[in-house]
N, CA, C and O atoms as a printed pandas DataFrame, in Angstrom:
     atom_number atom_name residue_name chain_id  residue_number  x_coord  y_coord  z_coord
0              1         N          MET        A               1  -31.633  -16.856  -14.921
1              2        CA          MET        A               1  -29.966  -16.069  -15.025
2              3         C          MET        A               1  -30.042  -15.084  -13.372
3              4         O          MET        A               1  -29.285  -15.137  -12.403
4              5         N          ILE        A               2  -31.329  -14.214  -13.622
5              6        CA          ILE        A               2  -31.706  -13.060  -12.355
6              7         C          ILE        A               2  -32.331  -13.578  -11.498
7              8         O          ILE        A               2  -32.483  -12.884  -10.493
8              9         N          ILE        A               3  -33.036  -15.148  -11.489
9             10        CA          ILE        A               3  -33.106  -15.890   -9.802
10            11         C          ILE        A               3  -32.313  -16.446   -9.368
11            12         O          ILE        A               3  -32.165  -16.648   -8.162
12            13         N          ASP        A               4  -31.447  -16.916  -10.460
13            14        CA          ASP        A               4  -29.837  -17.347   -9.518
14            15         C          ASP        A               4  -29.426  -16.467   -8.883
15            16         O          ASP        A               4  -28.887  -16.774   -7.820
16            17         N          PHE        A               5  -29.520  -14.728   -9.337
17            18        CA          PHE        A               5  -28.939  -14.204   -8.485
18            19         C          PHE        A               5  -29.447  -13.758   -7.636
19            20         O          PHE        A               5  -28.735  -13.260   -6.764
20            21         N          ILE        A               6  -31.020  -13.720   -7.469
21            22        CA          ILE        A               6  -31.416  -13.449   -5.949
22            23         C          ILE        A               6  -31.550  -13.933   -5.280
23            24         O          ILE        A               6  -31.888  -13.473   -4.189
24            25         N          LEU        A               7  -31.361  -15.216   -5.528
25            26        CA          LEU        A               7  -31.033  -16.632   -4.628
26            27         C          LEU        A               7  -29.893  -16.764   -3.681
27            28         O          LEU        A               7  -30.003  -17.179   -2.528
28            29         N          ASP        A               8  -28.494  -16.276   -4.407
29            30        CA          ASP        A               8  -27.270  -16.503   -4.494
30            31         C          ASP        A               8  -27.569  -15.425   -2.728
31            32         O          ASP        A               8  -28.223  -14.404   -2.514
32            33         N          LYS        A               9  -26.634  -16.405   -1.719
33            34        CA          LYS        A               9  -26.542  -15.574   -0.516
34            35         C          LYS        A               9  -26.087  -14.686   -0.349
35            36         O          LYS        A               9  -26.467  -13.938    0.552
36            37         N          ARG        A              10  -24.543  -14.248   -1.578
37            38        CA          ARG        A              10  -24.350  -13.570   -1.336
38            39         C          ARG        A              10  -25.231  -11.980   -2.157
39            40         O          ARG        A              10  -24.855  -10.923   -2.664
40            41         N          PHE        A              11  -26.089  -12.429   -1.968
41            42        CA          PHE        A              11  -26.492  -11.057   -2.432
42            43         C          PHE        A              11  -28.451  -10.711   -1.251
43            44         O          PHE        A              11  -28.934   -9.583   -1.161
44            45         N          TYR        A              12  -28.997  -11.757   -0.703
45            46        CA          TYR        A              12  -29.840  -11.282    0.123
46            47         C          TYR        A              12  -28.968  -11.593    1.146
47            48         O          TYR        A              12  -29.206  -12.582    0.452
48            49         N          LEU        A              13  -28.101  -11.825    2.193
49            50        CA          LEU        A              13  -27.529  -11.782    3.103
50            51         C          LEU        A              13  -27.126  -10.743    3.316
51            52         O          LEU        A              13  -27.819  -10.205    4.180
52            53         N          PRO        A              14  -26.161   -9.996    2.905
53            54        CA          PRO        A              14  -25.514   -8.497    3.501
54            55         C          PRO        A              14  -27.468   -7.613    3.433
55            56         O          PRO        A              14  -27.945   -7.291    4.522
56            57         N          ILE        A              15  -28.190   -7.391    2.333
57            58        CA          ILE        A              15  -29.480   -6.977    2.475
58            59         C          ILE        A              15  -30.436   -7.602    4.007
59            60         O          ILE        A              15  -31.234   -6.831    4.541
60            61         N          SER        A              16  -30.232   -8.997    4.560
61            62        CA          SER        A              16  -30.764   -8.623    5.868
62            63         C          SER        A              16  -29.759   -8.458    7.176
63            64         O          SER        A              16  -30.139   -8.278    8.333
64            65         N          TYR        A              17  -28.206   -8.573    6.662
65            66        CA          TYR        A              17  -27.862   -8.062    7.830
66            67         C          TYR        A              17  -27.747   -6.718    8.076
67            68         O          TYR        A              17  -27.438   -6.284    9.186
68            69         N          ILE        A              18  -28.006   -5.924    6.983
69            70        CA          ILE        A              18  -28.386   -4.071    6.617
70            71         C          ILE        A              18  -29.341   -3.971    8.163
71            72         O          ILE        A              18  -29.029   -3.605    9.297
72            73         N          THR        A              19  -30.950   -4.620    7.404
73            74        CA          THR        A              19  -31.522   -5.026    7.899
74            75         C          THR        A              19  -31.773   -5.510    9.659
75            76         O          THR        A              19  -32.561   -4.940   10.413
76            77         N          VAL        A              20  -30.984   -6.557    9.992
77            78        CA          VAL        A              20  -31.018   -6.443   11.167
78            79         C          VAL        A              20  -30.435   -5.909   12.197
79            80         O          VAL        A              20  -30.789   -5.855   13.375
80            81         N          GLY        A              21  -28.976   -5.288   11.349
81            82        CA          GLY        A              21  -28.524   -4.270   12.131
82            83         C          GLY        A              21  -29.077   -2.738   11.855
83            84         O          GLY        A              21  -28.439   -1.755   12.232
84            85         N          ILE        A              22  -30.167   -2.657   11.248
85            86        CA          ILE        A              22  -31.208   -1.103   11.793
86            87         C          ILE        A              22  -31.857   -1.427   12.518
87            88         O          ILE        A              22  -32.244   -0.525   13.261
88            89         N          ILE        A              23  -32.370   -2.739   12.789
89            90        CA          ILE        A              23  -33.608   -3.279   13.793
90            91         C          ILE        A              23  -32.983   -3.125   15.505
91            92         O          ILE        A              23  -33.283   -2.612   16.583
92            93         N          ILE        A              24  -32.392   -3.590   15.143
93            94        CA          ILE        A              24  -31.317   -3.685   16.296
94            95         C          ILE        A              24  -30.630   -2.573   16.990
95            96         O          ILE        A              24  -30.323   -2.725   18.173
96            97         N          TYR        A              25  -30.287   -1.179   16.208
97            98        CA          TYR        A              25  -30.278    0.138   16.642
98            99         C          TYR        A              25  -31.296    0.792   16.731
99           100         O          TYR        A              25  -31.176    1.843   17.360
100          101         N          LEU        A              26  -32.567    0.490   16.207
101          102        CA          LEU        A              26  -33.834    1.095   16.941
102          103         C          LEU        A              26  -34.096    0.556   18.357
103          104         O          LEU        A              26  -34.655    1.197   19.247
104          105         N          VAL        A              27  -33.545   -0.913   18.476
105          106        CA          VAL        A              27  -34.551   -0.830   19.735
106          107         C          VAL        A              27  -33.234   -0.830   21.107
107          108         O          VAL        A              27  -33.450   -0.944   22.313
108          109         N          ILE        A              28  -31.858   -0.660   20.396
109          110        CA          ILE        A              28  -30.920    0.194   21.551
110          111         C          ILE        A              28  -31.437    1.447   21.602
111          112         O          ILE        A              28  -31.994    1.644   22.682
112          113         N          CYS        A              29  -31.479    2.538   20.725
113          114        CA          CYS        A              29  -32.134    3.971   20.433
114          115         C          CYS        A              29  -33.298    3.977   22.276
115          116         O          CYS        A              29  -33.257    4.449   23.413
116          117         N          SER        A              30  -34.250    3.009   21.309
117          118        CA          SER        A              30  -35.609    2.750   22.484
118          119         C          SER        A              30  -35.174    2.885   23.994
119          120         O          SER        A              30  -35.394    3.760   24.831
120          121         N          VAL        A              31  -34.562    1.846   24.030
121          122        CA          VAL        A              31  -33.945    1.181   25.610
122          123         C          VAL        A              31  -33.204    2.576   26.067
123          124         O          VAL        A              31  -33.422    3.249   27.075
124          125         N          ILE        A              32  -32.572    2.723   25.359
125          126        CA          ILE        A              32  -31.478    4.068   25.603
126          127         C          ILE        A              32  -32.577    5.262   25.898
127          128         O          ILE        A              32  -32.500    5.448   27.113
128          129         N          ASN        A              33  -33.169    5.799   25.569
129          130        CA          ASN        A              33  -34.150    6.939   25.555
130          131         C          ASN        A              33  -35.142    6.376   26.745
131          132         O          ASN        A              33  -35.353    7.329   27.495
132          133         N          ARG        A              34  -35.691    5.446   27.117
133          134        CA          ARG        A              34  -36.421    5.078   27.603
134          135         C          ARG        A              34  -35.814    5.238   29.254
135          136         O          ARG        A              34  -36.505    5.852   30.067
136          137         N          ALA        A              35  -34.406    4.608   29.693
137          138        CA          ALA        A              35  -33.346    4.504   30.875
138          139         C          ALA        A              35  -33.170    5.981   30.895
139          140         O          ALA        A              35  -33.869    6.578   31.713
140          141         N          LEU        A              36  -32.264    6.778   30.053
141          142        CA          LEU        A              36  -31.805    8.117   30.612
142          143         C          LEU        A              36  -32.654    8.849   30.440
143          144         O          LEU        A              36  -32.109    9.889   30.072
144          145         N          ASN        A              37  -33.896    9.014   30.474
145          146        CA          ASN        A              37  -34.708   10.141   29.956
146          147         C          ASN        A              37  -35.543   10.467   30.956
147          148         O          ASN        A              37  -36.631   11.030   30.841
148          149         N          LEU        A              38  -34.837    9.980   32.274
149          150        CA          LEU        A              38  -35.694   10.293   33.802
150          151         C          LEU        A              38  -35.766   11.358   34.354
151          152         O          LEU        A              38  -36.220   11.586   35.475
152          153         N          LYS        A              39  -35.011   12.590   33.077
153          154        CA          LYS        A              39  -35.500   14.044   34.258
154          155         C          LYS        A              39  -34.389   14.204   35.297
155          156         O          LYS        A              39  -34.881   14.971   36.124
156          157         N          ASN        A              40  -32.886   13.819   35.783
157          158        CA          ASN        A              40  -32.821   14.279   36.539
158          159         C          ASN        A              40  -32.305   15.407   37.432
159          160         O          ASN        A              40  -31.415   16.155   37.028
160          161         N          LYS        A              41  -32.654   15.488   38.202
161          162        CA          LYS        A              41  -32.434   16.923   38.665
162          163         C          LYS        A              41  -31.301   17.483   39.117
163          164         O          LYS        A              41  -31.064   18.647   39.441
164          165         N          HIS        A              42  -30.384   16.177   39.096
165          166        CA          HIS        A              42  -28.745   16.779   39.284
166          167         C          HIS        A              42  -28.310   16.739   38.261
167          168         O          HIS        A              42  -27.129   17.030   38.456
168          169         N          ILE        A              43  -28.540   16.438   36.405
169          170        CA          ILE        A              43  -27.906   16.354   35.860
170          171         C          ILE        A              43  -28.423   17.729   35.021
171          172         O          ILE        A              43  -29.625   17.991   35.078
172          173         N          ASN        A              44  -27.858   18.282   34.532
173          174        CA          ASN        A              44  -28.259   19.171   33.496
174          175         C          ASN        A              44  -29.280   18.660   32.076
175          176         O          ASN        A              44  -29.025   17.562   31.580
176          177         N          VAL        A              45  -30.209   19.355   31.591
177          178        CA          VAL        A              45  -30.651   18.828   30.594
178          179         C          VAL        A              45  -29.644   18.853   29.006
179          180         O          VAL        A              45  -29.808   18.015   28.119
180          181         N          LYS        A              46  -29.109   19.452   28.967
181          182        CA          LYS        A              46  -27.916   19.825   27.826
182          183         C          LYS        A              46  -26.771   18.382   28.191
183          184         O          LYS        A              46  -26.470   17.438   27.460
184          185         N          LYS        A              47  -26.535   18.554   28.952
185          186        CA          LYS        A              47  -25.398   16.909   29.447
186          187         C          LYS        A              47  -26.131   15.931   29.361
187          188         O          LYS        A              47  -25.675   14.825   29.073
188          189         N          GLN        A              48  -27.479   16.155   29.605
189          190        CA          GLN        A              48  -28.288   14.705   29.405
190          191         C          GLN        A              48  -28.263   13.964   28.278
191          192         O          GLN        A              48  -27.948   12.808   27.994
192          193         N          ASN        A              49  -28.836   15.295   27.474
193          194        CA          ASN        A              49  -28.823   15.065   25.894
194          195         C          ASN        A              49  -27.629   14.367   25.131
195          196         O          ASN        A              49  -27.624   13.367   24.413
196          197         N          THR        A              50  -26.594   15.243   25.529
197          198        CA          THR        A              50  -25.154   15.156   25.245
198          199         C          THR        A              50  -24.467   13.719   25.589
199          200         O          THR        A              50  -23.558   13.213   24.931
200          201         N          ILE        A              51  -24.993   13.238   26.589
201          202        CA          ILE        A              51  -24.878   11.620   27.084
202          203         C          ILE        A              51  -25.147   10.711   26.354
203          204         O          ILE        A              51  -24.402    9.784   26.037
204          205         N          VAL        A              52  -26.933   11.016   25.811
205          206        CA          VAL        A              52  -27.586   10.251   25.132
206          207         C          VAL        A              52  -26.655   10.289   23.772
207          208         O          VAL        A              52  -26.017    9.307   23.394
208          209         N          ASN        A              53  -26.664   11.366   23.193
209          210        CA          ASN        A              53  -26.506   11.081   21.969
210          211         C          ASN        A              53  -25.275   10.259   21.643
211          212         O          ASN        A              53  -25.086    9.298   20.898
212          213         N          LEU        A              54  -24.463   10.999   22.496
213          214        CA          LEU        A              54  -22.873   10.058   22.689
214          215         C          LEU        A              54  -23.050    8.470   22.771
215          216         O          LEU        A              54  -22.390    7.608   22.191
216          217         N          ILE        A              55  -24.099    8.327   23.630
217          218        CA          ILE        A              55  -24.445    6.874   23.919
218          219         C          ILE        A              55  -24.873    5.963   22.070
219          220         O          ILE        A              55  -24.324    5.041   21.467
220          221         N          LYS        A              56  -25.798    6.634   21.832
221          222        CA          LYS        A              56  -26.477    5.894   20.546
222          223         C          LYS        A              56  -25.123    6.475   19.229
223          224         O          LYS        A              56  -25.298    6.105   18.068
224          225         N          SER        A              57  -24.245    7.092   19.467
225          226        CA          SER        A              57  -23.538    7.288   18.456
226          227         C          SER        A              57  -22.769    6.046   18.532
227          228         O          SER        A              57  -22.486    5.539   17.447
228          229         N          VAL        A              58  -22.431    5.537   19.440
229          230        CA          VAL        A              58  -21.596    4.766   20.122
230          231         C          VAL        A              58  -21.733    3.350   19.207
231          232         O          VAL        A              58  -21.021    2.762   18.394
232          233         N          PHE        A              59  -22.840    3.180   19.712
233          234        CA          PHE        A              59  -23.656    1.898   19.513
234          235         C          PHE        A              59  -23.905    2.012   17.700
235          236         O          PHE        A              59  -23.838    0.970   17.048
236          237         N          LYS        A              60  -24.195    3.376   16.982
237          238        CA          LYS        A              60  -24.220    2.980   15.922
238          239         C          LYS        A              60  -23.180    2.680   15.047
239          240         O          LYS        A              60  -23.249    2.028   14.005
240          241         N          TYR        A              61  -21.856    3.404   15.740
241          242        CA          TYR        A              61  -20.790    3.188   14.868
242          243         C          TYR        A              61  -20.209    1.242   14.963
243          244         O          TYR        A              61  -19.569    0.575   14.150
244          245         N          LEU        A              62  -20.843    0.853   16.418
245          246        CA          LEU        A              62  -20.234   -0.559   16.759
246          247         C          LEU        A              62  -21.230   -1.360   15.887
247          248         O          LEU        A              62  -20.739   -2.367   15.377
248          249         N          ILE        A              63  -22.495   -1.122   15.622
249          250        CA          ILE        A              63  -23.232   -1.917   14.704
250          251         C          ILE        A              63  -22.308   -2.035   13.219
251          252         O          ILE        A              63  -21.556   -2.962   12.920
252          253         N          VAL        A              64  -22.611   -0.810   12.406
253          254        CA          VAL        A              64  -21.945   -0.219   11.654
254          255         C          VAL        A              64  -20.914   -1.245   10.937
255          256         O          VAL        A              64  -20.997   -1.849    9.868
256          257         N          ILE        A              65  -19.838   -1.208   12.007
257          258        CA          ILE        A              65  -18.153   -2.221   11.600
258          259         C          ILE        A              65  -18.932   -3.383   12.161
259          260         O          ILE        A              65  -19.161   -3.823   11.035
260          261         N          ILE        A              66  -19.380   -4.032   12.747
261          262        CA          ILE        A              66  -20.173   -5.653   13.122
262          263         C          ILE        A              66  -20.493   -5.572   11.767
263          264         O          ILE        A              66  -19.620   -6.169   11.137
264          265         N          VAL        A              67  -21.605   -4.965   10.808
265          266        CA          VAL        A              67  -22.052   -5.372    9.621
266          267         C          VAL        A              67  -21.067   -5.585    8.261
267          268         O          VAL        A              67  -20.868   -6.326    7.298
268          269         N          ILE        A              68  -20.508   -4.081    9.088
269          270        CA          ILE        A              68  -19.292   -4.324    7.036
270          271         C          ILE        A              68  -18.766   -5.193    7.650
271          272         O          ILE        A              68  -19.033   -6.178    6.962
272          273         N          ILE        A              69  -17.803   -5.766    9.043
273          274        CA          ILE        A              69  -17.503   -6.557    8.747
274          275         C          ILE        A              69  -17.946   -8.373    8.827
275          276         O          ILE        A              69  -17.081   -9.225    9.026
276          277         N          MET        A              70  -19.125   -8.642    8.671
277          278        CA          MET        A              70  -19.883   -9.668    8.379
278          279         C          MET        A              70  -20.108   -9.815    6.925
279          280         O          MET        A              70  -20.260  -10.948    6.470
280          281         N          ILE        A              71  -20.143   -8.841    6.197
281          282        CA          ILE        A              71  -20.761   -8.607    4.642
282          283         C          ILE        A              71  -19.152   -8.500    3.847
283          284         O          ILE        A              71  -18.942   -8.586    2.638
284          285         N          LEU        A              72  -18.434   -8.349    4.628
285          286        CA          LEU        A              72  -16.455   -8.557    3.821
286          287         C          LEU        A              72  -16.389  -10.227    4.209
287          288         O          LEU        A              72  -16.107  -10.906    3.222
288          289         N          SER        A              73  -16.565  -10.880    5.260
289          290        CA          SER        A              73  -16.741  -11.975    5.526
290          291         C          SER        A              73  -17.369  -12.959    4.617
291          292         O          SER        A              73  -16.841  -14.025    4.298
292          293         N          LEU        A              74  -18.770  -12.453    4.133
293          294        CA          LEU        A              74  -19.530  -13.081    3.649
294          295         C          LEU        A              74  -18.722  -13.464    2.037
295          296         O          LEU        A              74  -18.766  -14.488    1.356
296          297         N          TYR        A              75  -18.115  -12.348    1.860
297          298        CA          TYR        A              75  -17.411  -12.369    0.181
298          299         C          TYR        A              75  -16.086  -12.781   -0.122
299          300         O          TYR        A              75  -15.537  -12.677   -1.218
300          301         N          GLY        A              76  -15.483  -13.378    1.194
301          302        CA          GLY        A              76  -14.458  -14.171    1.203
302          303         C          GLY        A              76  -13.067  -13.212    1.700
303          304         O          GLY        A              76  -11.889  -13.460    1.445
304          305         N          VAL        A              77  -13.527  -12.251    2.352
305          306        CA          VAL        A              77  -11.814  -10.932    2.725
306          307         C          VAL        A              77  -11.672  -11.774    4.014
307          308         O          VAL        A              77  -12.547  -12.504    4.481
308          309         N          ASP        A              78  -10.531  -11.577    4.477
309          310        CA          ASP        A              78   -9.884  -12.303    5.274
310          311         C          ASP        A              78  -10.299  -11.137    6.668
311          312         O          ASP        A              78   -9.914  -10.010    6.360
312          313         N          THR        A              79  -10.624  -11.153    7.346
313          314        CA          THR        A              79  -11.187  -10.350    8.257
314          315         C          THR        A              79  -10.382   -9.642    9.416
315          316         O          THR        A              79  -10.369   -8.449    9.718
316          317         N          SER        A              80   -9.577  -10.926   10.096
317          318        CA          SER        A              80   -8.800  -10.794   11.323
318          319         C          SER        A              80   -7.852   -9.979   11.342
319          320         O          SER        A              80   -7.338   -9.561   12.379
320          321         N          SER        A              81   -7.512   -9.660   10.186
321          322        CA          SER        A              81   -6.267   -8.228   10.530
322          323         C          SER        A              81   -7.193   -7.241   10.503
323          324         O          SER        A              81   -6.894   -6.481   11.424
324          325         N          ILE        A              82   -8.296   -6.785    9.862
325          326        CA          ILE        A              82   -9.191   -5.740   10.247
326          327         C          ILE        A              82   -9.767   -5.956   11.520
327          328         O          ILE        A              82   -9.567   -4.989   12.255
328          329         N          ILE        A              83  -10.250   -6.641   11.919
329          330        CA          ILE        A              83  -10.735   -7.430   13.615
330          331         C          ILE        A              83   -9.383   -6.566   14.436
331          332         O          ILE        A              83   -9.477   -5.471   14.989
332          333         N          ALA        A              84   -8.333   -7.292   14.337
333          334        CA          ALA        A              84   -6.888   -7.010   15.062
334          335         C          ALA        A              84   -6.558   -5.636   15.191
335          336         O          ALA        A              84   -5.843   -5.283   16.129
336          337         N          SER        A              85   -7.070   -4.662   14.211
337          338        CA          SER        A              85   -6.863   -3.303   14.001
338          339         C          SER        A              85   -7.559   -2.258   14.532
339          340         O          SER        A              85   -7.363   -1.051   14.675
340          341         N          ILE        A              86   -8.576   -3.174   14.831
341          342        CA          ILE        A              86   -9.781   -2.517   15.192
342          343         C          ILE        A              86   -9.320   -2.390   17.291
343          344         O          ILE        A              86  -10.118   -1.865   18.067
């Protein structure tokens, strides 16, 4: 009974979606830090940190929304109206 539950796709796919989402977010954060951490003399350090944090937040929420929509569609929820409202 427990093994059937663990082997069911509704158990392991959400965990894998969340794991892949976290890995993608960490890769994107690493790329953003490397690309925008160039100590530009024309941009104030506080402004540069604000821009980096803003871009990271946008990607974080975008990944969270995509993962939630994928999990909802896995459980049979019609996500077309959710996507249209976003």
